C-alpha positions, 0 to 999 in steps of 0.5 A: 642358302644352297645353290640348288635353291638360289633366290635371286630376290635375296639382297646380298648387299653388304652381307658377309657370305661364305661359299663352300665348294668350288664347283660349277655353281661357285664358278657362276655365283662368286663372280656375280656376287663379289661386288655386292657383298661386304666380305666373301669367304670361298672355301675350296678343297682344291684349286679351281680353273676354267678355260672360257677362251679355250672352251668357247671354241668347242661350244655352240653360239652363245657358249651353250652345248650343242644338241646331241644328234643321233649321228654323234651318239652313233659315232661315239659308241662305235668309234672310240679311236676318234674320240680318244684322238679328239680328247688327246688334241684337247689335252695337248692344247690345255697343256700349252696353257699357263703353268697354273693350268698345267699344275692342275693337269699333272694331277689328272 
């Protein structure tokens, strides 16, 4: 079954499951099915990392994205310096994370 057509009604209990890819869908699917399936085979081209604790600081309540207001659109399009500085601050925080995160960042 493809993640774009995910069927919550399908019973994965005791099934052998392969998840191809490690993108955002896999990051959501794998933890939700790993305790149900008999065997899980993730096929990933490259390492995957997520930073829930780090990202939560920049998310709206409940972990969702903020609504983009006209003000932000105006600031973004007119103040590249502001956004570059904001990106650099986030990058510096990420680089302080454990070495597993830093190895991924070094390839960016």
